[in-house]
DOTOR-154659 format. One line per field, with one value per residue (C-alpha): residue in three letters; y, x, z. Coordinates in nm, 4 decimals, m for minus. Each point is the difference from the previous one (the first is absolute). Layout:
<recs>
aa: (ALA ...)
v: (Y ...)
u: (X ...)
w: (Z ...)
</recs>
This chain:
<recs>
aa: (MET LEU ALA ARG ASN ASN LEU PHE ILE ALA ALA ALA ALA ALA VAL LEU ILE ALA CYS SER PRO ALA SER ASP SER PRO ALA PRO VAL THR ALA ALA PRO GLU GLU THR ASN SER ALA SER GLY TYR GLN GLN THR PRO SER ASP LEU LEU VAL GLY GLU VAL MET ALA ILE ALA TYR SER GLY PHE ARG GLU GLY GLN HIS PRO ASP ARG GLY ASP GLY ALA VAL ASN PRO GLY ARG GLU ASP ILE LEU GLU ASP LEU ARG ILE LEU ILE ASP HIS ASP PHE SER LEU ILE ARG LEU TYR ASP ALA GLY ALA ASN SER LEU THR THR LEU GLU LEU ILE ARG ALA HIS ASP LEU PRO ILE LYS VAL LEU GLN GLY MET TRP LEU GLU ALA GLU ILE SER ASN HIS GLU GLY CYS SER TRP CYS ASP GLU PRO ILE PRO GLU SER GLU LEU ALA GLU ASN THR ALA ARG ASN VAL ALA GLU VAL ALA ARG GLY ILE SER LEU ALA ARG GLU TYR ASP ASP ILE ILE VAL ALA VAL ASN VAL GLY ASN GLU ALA LEU VAL SER TRP ASN ASP HIS MET VAL PRO VAL ASP ASP VAL ILE ALA TYR VAL ARG GLN VAL LYS ALA ALA ILE GLU GLN PRO VAL THR VAL ALA ASP ASN TYR VAL TRP TRP ILE GLU ASP GLY ALA PRO LEU ALA ALA GLU VAL ASP PHE LEU GLY ILE HIS THR TYR PRO ALA TRP GLU GLU LYS THR ILE ASP GLU ALA LEU ALA TYR THR ILE GLU ASN ILE GLU ASP VAL TYR ALA ALA LEU PRO ASP LYS PRO ILE ALA ILE LEU GLU ALA GLY TRP ALA THR THR ALA ILE GLU PHE GLY ASP ARG ALA ASN GLU GLU ALA GLN GLN ARG TYR TYR HIS GLU LEU HIS ASP TRP ALA ALA LYS THR ASN THR THR VAL PHE PHE PHE GLU ALA PHE ASP GLU PRO TRP LYS GLY ASP PRO THR VAL ALA LEU GLY ALA GLU LYS HIS TRP GLY ILE PHE PHE VAL ASP ARG THR PRO LYS ARG VAL ALA ASN ASP LEU ALA GLU LEU GLY GLY GLU)
v: (0.8576 m0.2535 m0.2120 m0.0342 m0.3684 0.0100 0.2284 m0.2694 m0.1372 m0.1690 m0.1118 m0.2934 0.1993 0.3263 m0.2060 m0.2145 0.3799 m0.0616 0.2400 m0.0868 0.2027 0.1283 m0.1559 0.1354 m0.0425 m0.3768 m0.2148 m0.0034 m0.2816 m0.2034 m0.3108 m0.1002 0.1229 m0.3674 m0.0061 0.3007 m0.0204 0.1174 m0.2280 0.2213 m0.1249 0.4006 m0.0532 0.2350 m0.1097 0.2413 0.1557 0.1191 0.2502 0.4047 m0.0336 m0.2192 0.1581 m0.1010 0.3268 0.3168 0.3629 0.2520 0.3712 0.3287 0.2686 0.2401 0.0760 0.3479 0.2557 m0.1742 m0.1110 m0.0750 0.2780 m0.0337 0.2804 0.3017 m0.1605 m0.2974 0.0744 m0.2497 m0.1544 0.1754 m0.2465 0.0149 m0.1829 m0.2342 m0.1039 m0.0466 m0.1621 m0.2390 m0.0737 m0.0966 m0.2666 m0.1420 m0.0571 m0.1577 m0.2344 0.1327 m0.0325 0.0014 0.2671 0.0744 0.3675 0.1247 0.2556 0.1261 0.3332 0.2491 m0.2354 m0.3215 0.1893 0.1833 m0.3611 m0.2034 0.3117 m0.0953 m0.3660 0.0552 0.2929 m0.1301 m0.3795 m0.0934 m0.3938 0.0493 m0.1848 0.2091 m0.1352 0.3549 0.0504 0.2470 0.1438 m0.0445 0.3130 m0.0783 m0.0305 m0.1367 0.1314 m0.2535 0.2162 m0.2693 m0.2169 0.1625 0.1152 0.2887 0.2100 0.1894 0.0808 m0.0906 0.1046 0.2568 m0.1749 0.3408 m0.1002 m0.4098 0.0887 0.1883 m0.2599 m0.1847 0.1982 0.0020 m0.3482 m0.0385 0.2763 m0.2448 m0.2882 0.1298 0.0946 m0.2384 m0.1917 0.2664 m0.0929 m0.3654 0.0410 0.2707 m0.2034 m0.3135 m0.0946 0.0889 m0.0806 m0.3286 m0.0657 0.2720 0.0430 0.1126 0.1745 m0.0602 m0.1229 0.1919 m0.3540 m0.1156 0.1055 0.2879 0.1741 0.4131 0.0077 m0.2948 m0.0728 m0.2518 m0.3254 0.0411 0.2963 m0.1655 m0.2545 0.2308 0.1908 m0.3284 m0.0957 0.3094 m0.0170 m0.3343 0.0584 0.3246 m0.1702 m0.3378 0.0217 m0.2772 0.2247 m0.0598 0.1864 m0.0161 m0.0402 m0.1362 m0.3778 0.0326 0.1628 m0.2302 m0.3327 0.1533 0.2350 m0.0916 m0.2789 0.2281 0.2434 m0.3735 m0.0804 0.3789 0.0297 m0.1740 m0.0635 0.0818 0.2586 m0.0279 0.1682 m0.0975 0.1122 m0.2000 0.2904 0.1975 m0.3644 0.0167 m0.2659 m0.0366 m0.0145 m0.3773 m0.0364 0.1958 m0.1961 m0.3362 0.2632 0.1779 m0.3873 m0.0964 0.3897 m0.1220 m0.3754 0.0918 0.2750 m0.3319 m0.2492 0.3002 0.0568 m0.3140 0.1530 0.3063 0.0514 0.1983 0.2821 0.1718 0.4145 0.0423 m0.1236 0.1367 0.0758 0.3734 0.0761 0.2948 m0.0417 0.1290 m0.2274 m0.3428 0.1580 m0.2161 m0.2286 0.2405 m0.0015 m0.0201 m0.3641 m0.1539 0.2280 m0.2265 m0.3469 0.0713 0.0669 m0.3254 m0.2127 0.2013 m0.0447 m0.3623 m0.1184 0.1904 m0.1010 m0.3421 0.0305 0.2024 0.3314 0.3631 0.1605 0.3997 0.0782 0.3420 0.1991 0.1585 0.3518 0.1124 0.2401 0.2839 0.1778 m0.3129 m0.0154 0.2476 0.2204 0.0949 m0.3800 0.0364 m0.4232 m0.1314 m0.3054 0.1249 0.2075 m0.2829 m0.2882 0.1237 m0.2775 0.3487 0.3379 0.3160 0.0970 m0.2873 m0.1235 m0.4258 m0.2062 m0.3039 m0.1896 0.2485 m0.0770 m0.3586 0.0381 0.2963 m0.3121 m0.2826 0.1655 m0.0029 m0.2946)
u: (m1.0127 0.1235 0.2803 0.3214 m0.0598 m0.4210 0.0541 0.0594 m0.3060 m0.2109 m0.2739 0.0386 m0.3050 0.2558 0.2608 m0.1290 m0.1683 m0.0758 m0.0460 m0.2205 0.2202 m0.0410 0.0148 0.3281 0.1562 0.1379 m0.2615 m0.0110 0.1615 m0.1606 0.2340 0.0009 0.3423 0.1192 m0.0267 0.2511 0.3021 0.2866 0.2681 0.2363 m0.2916 m0.0970 m0.3805 m0.1330 m0.3139 m0.3202 0.1406 0.3136 m0.2719 0.0446 m0.3955 m0.0672 0.0322 0.1680 m0.0172 0.0561 0.1429 0.3254 m0.1544 0.0703 m0.1891 0.1551 m0.1198 0.0492 0.2576 m0.0310 0.3379 0.2263 0.1775 0.3119 0.2181 m0.3081 m0.3174 m0.2213 m0.2815 m0.2398 m0.3491 m0.3492 m0.1751 m0.2647 0.2588 0.0930 m0.3506 m0.0952 0.2706 m0.0512 m0.3537 0.1866 0.1798 m0.3098 m0.2101 0.2776 m0.0056 0.3123 m0.0055 0.3727 0.2301 0.3450 0.1505 0.3352 m0.0014 m0.0810 0.0009 m0.3792 m0.1363 0.0336 m0.1647 m0.2344 m0.1352 m0.0523 m0.1679 m0.2474 m0.0313 m0.1099 m0.2331 m0.1488 m0.0233 0.1866 0.0219 0.4095 0.2604 0.3652 0.3941 0.1279 0.3400 0.3215 0.1976 0.4005 0.2000 0.3813 0.1981 0.2962 0.1364 m0.0147 0.0844 0.2148 m0.2671 m0.2613 m0.0066 m0.1404 0.1609 0.2627 0.1953 0.0046 m0.2625 0.1596 0.0464 m0.2228 m0.3104 0.0567 m0.0267 m0.3396 m0.1338 0.0829 m0.1814 m0.2647 m0.0098 m0.0497 m0.2810 m0.1848 0.0257 m0.1475 m0.2786 m0.0424 m0.0260 m0.2570 m0.2028 m0.0387 m0.0957 m0.2218 m0.1654 0.0300 m0.3571 0.1479 0.3644 0.0831 0.3484 0.2720 0.3395 0.3190 0.1854 m0.0705 0.2788 0.2969 0.2081 0.0281 0.3398 m0.1020 m0.2483 0.0827 m0.1605 0.1883 m0.0325 0.2974 m0.1611 0.0478 m0.1568 m0.3069 m0.0281 0.0309 m0.3261 m0.1708 0.0450 m0.1315 m0.3125 m0.0380 0.0311 m0.2561 m0.2739 m0.2205 0.0370 0.1971 0.3451 0.1706 0.2760 m0.0910 0.3379 0.0376 0.0382 0.4076 0.0762 m0.2388 0.1817 0.3763 m0.0059 m0.3482 0.0840 0.0863 m0.3370 m0.1868 0.0239 m0.1652 m0.3012 m0.3594 0.0382 0.1687 m0.0522 0.1031 0.0201 0.0201 0.0125 0.0604 m0.0871 0.3322 0.2113 m0.1132 m0.2689 m0.2627 m0.3967 0.0826 0.2746 m0.1724 m0.1383 0.2319 0.2695 m0.1948 m0.0654 0.3682 0.0658 m0.2495 0.1113 0.4140 m0.0896 m0.2581 0.3445 0.2799 m0.3019 m0.2926 m0.0211 m0.3115 m0.2386 0.0164 m0.1467 0.0333 m0.0536 0.1183 m0.0503 m0.1447 m0.0123 0.0356 m0.1817 0.1673 0.4274 0.2447 0.2513 m0.2213 m0.1319 m0.2719 m0.0095 m0.1564 m0.3865 m0.3392 m0.0349 0.3413 m0.1006 m0.3356 0.1192 0.2707 m0.3132 m0.1847 0.2877 0.1334 m0.3210 m0.0346 0.2924 m0.0136 m0.3155 0.1118 0.3673 m0.2478 0.2717 m0.1146 0.1356 m0.0537 m0.0625 0.2177 m0.1968 m0.3037 0.0180 0.2774 0.2181 0.1406 0.2268 0.2222 0.3244 0.1852 m0.1998 0.0441 m0.0967 m0.3455 0.0045 0.1988 m0.0661 0.0110 m0.3094 m0.2399 m0.0564 m0.3466 m0.3240 m0.1770 0.1634 m0.0082 m0.2120 m0.1880 m0.1031 m0.0540 0.3145 m0.0711 m0.0144 m0.1538 m0.3082 m0.0002 0.0238 m0.3002 m0.1477 0.0375 m0.0378 0.3448 0.2001)
w: (3.3368 m0.2436 0.1342 m0.2525 m0.0284 m0.0460 m0.2852 m0.2939 m0.0060 m0.2953 m0.1623 m0.2071 m0.1835 m0.0606 m0.0692 m0.2173 m0.1548 m0.4387 m0.2293 m0.3144 m0.2443 m0.3024 m0.2925 m0.0976 0.3650 0.1172 0.1795 0.3652 0.1509 0.2708 0.0843 0.3059 0.1853 0.0495 m0.4007 m0.1241 0.2719 m0.1846 m0.0171 0.2523 0.2682 m0.0016 0.1660 0.2133 0.2606 0.0061 0.3476 m0.2240 m0.1697 0.1436 0.1327 m0.2558 m0.2836 m0.3174 m0.2548 0.1479 m0.0890 0.0351 0.0529 m0.0524 m0.0451 m0.2417 m0.3174 m0.2324 0.1156 0.2850 0.2203 0.3348 0.0833 m0.2173 0.1475 0.0005 0.1393 m0.0327 m0.2337 0.1573 m0.1057 0.1924 0.1921 m0.2719 m0.2624 0.2635 0.0643 m0.3285 0.0043 0.2668 m0.1746 m0.3643 0.2025 0.1868 m0.3369 m0.0962 0.2617 0.1385 0.3800 0.1049 m0.0602 0.0072 0.1037 0.0119 0.2611 0.2938 m0.0649 m0.0470 m0.3491 0.1770 0.3078 m0.2121 m0.1673 0.3416 0.1327 m0.2836 m0.0050 0.4122 m0.0912 m0.2268 0.0982 m0.3663 0.0142 m0.0585 0.2155 m0.0269 m0.0520 0.1944 m0.1436 0.1871 m0.2694 0.0537 m0.1169 m0.1258 0.3819 m0.1973 m0.3688 m0.2485 m0.2729 m0.1606 m0.0136 m0.1753 m0.3275 0.0112 0.2903 m0.1387 0.3627 0.3717 0.1984 0.2601 0.3389 0.1430 m0.2056 0.0774 0.4150 m0.0804 m0.2044 0.2979 0.1758 m0.1654 m0.0221 0.3655 0.0105 m0.2681 0.1528 0.3151 m0.2434 m0.1299 0.2859 0.1774 m0.3310 0.0467 0.3788 m0.1050 m0.2361 0.0708 m0.1510 m0.3508 0.0304 m0.0579 m0.0334 m0.0243 m0.2695 0.1527 m0.2772 m0.3980 m0.1946 0.1713 0.0660 m0.3605 m0.1826 m0.2551 0.2107 0.0788 0.3468 0.2107 0.2783 0.2210 0.0642 0.3180 0.0411 m0.1361 0.2074 0.3367 m0.1886 m0.0110 0.3244 0.1477 m0.1906 0.1202 0.3070 m0.0412 m0.1867 0.0286 m0.4074 m0.2287 m0.1065 m0.3725 m0.1971 m0.3689 m0.2252 m0.3134 0.0093 m0.1203 0.3355 0.1642 m0.0905 0.0467 0.3132 0.1171 0.3400 0.2715 m0.1084 m0.0820 0.3402 0.1058 m0.1902 m0.0066 m0.3673 m0.3262 m0.1519 m0.3821 m0.3161 m0.3795 m0.2722 m0.3531 m0.2009 0.1067 m0.0193 m0.3690 m0.0420 m0.2333 0.1305 m0.0993 0.2631 0.2603 0.2028 m0.0186 0.1366 0.3026 0.1261 m0.0381 0.1857 0.2843 m0.0058 0.0823 0.2908 0.0889 m0.0510 0.2823 0.2191 0.0338 0.3545 m0.0598 m0.2090 m0.3214 m0.1081 m0.3347 0.0391 m0.3181 m0.3407 m0.2980 m0.3893 m0.1684 m0.2348 m0.1997 0.0444 m0.2411 0.1926 m0.1057 m0.2818 m0.1736 0.3366 0.1697 m0.0881 0.1732 m0.1447 0.1557 0.3181 0.0023 m0.0534 0.2387 0.2696 m0.1076 0.0275 0.3483 0.1413 m0.1027 0.1211 0.3287 0.0962 m0.0593 0.2219 0.2407 m0.0394 0.0448 m0.3003 m0.0608 m0.2833 m0.1385 m0.0343 0.0403 m0.1917 m0.2102 0.1324 m0.2228 0.2921 m0.0308 m0.1730 m0.2686 0.0089 m0.4009 m0.0511 m0.0777 m0.0933 0.2625 0.1265 0.4060 m0.1046 m0.1397 0.1665 0.1342 m0.0959 0.0269 m0.2171 0.1794 m0.0536 0.1337 m0.2756 m0.0247 m0.2036 m0.1799 0.3310 0.2740 m0.2691 0.0986 0.3066 m0.0182 m0.1807 0.1711 0.3879 0.0782 0.0134)
</recs>
């Protein structure tokens, strides 16, 4: 089993992976790190990369008509579906993926990676459900979550953490880091968990496994409230979405960099990985700011900056997911962040990656 402190391995060659983008894509940047320090001083070293990777991808395998359990049971992707997805990602040179929970689909994904000896490593998630009601902070929550439901959620969270630990131990050759909770702390979420409980889960996980452990949340939360949790994790897992904050594609990269620099200024003692950053290709919320060309540009610009600063980025996300968001709004942003459409045909940036052999 790899030691926690040795998992942020990086070969200089991996750090300076430079694609040769298509003619309508930004040119690769190969400047030496000393030429690219930001005004804030944010500049990581190759050893801060997660297993030497710059661009990684967030993965969920739900296809048209499939969905997680929303009260009447799940409709999960089959093993053939997931294996096809993994091979698509390999063909586009992704060798590091993020999974969001320790449930059945994640187990199947790990089983398939091992059974077929696929060249993919995993940031394994543990999904935490609401342990307190955030109905006053969450704009789409209509009423308080009943205490009985919160108690059931807490029990499920305990079981989820136990499953995640078991997966990390069993698949220690594939799982290179573990993420405890996803946006369970930021002020607007619908599945809030007290920070002290998240810290307790993190301590439990760190005591049980050797891989690095993090928590994924919005950059604002880390800046304003993250210090106690930062002291517990091995690296900071940051989410940043310029499109949700009314930024244009011309402003997107600069705003992302500003977000990360602000986290670094507030919490300078831990490595940073961007666990979600992306650009929707269709979104009634974003109007004409959402399109494939903008997604393509943001991916390439983010890649170049990440390579220069030694920052691992999990681009959100691999495939469009129609089950997300309001089922009556087909053009809602939540459904359209993939670099592939739900039928697995590629969007512009995925075509780039296929032509160029990945990043």
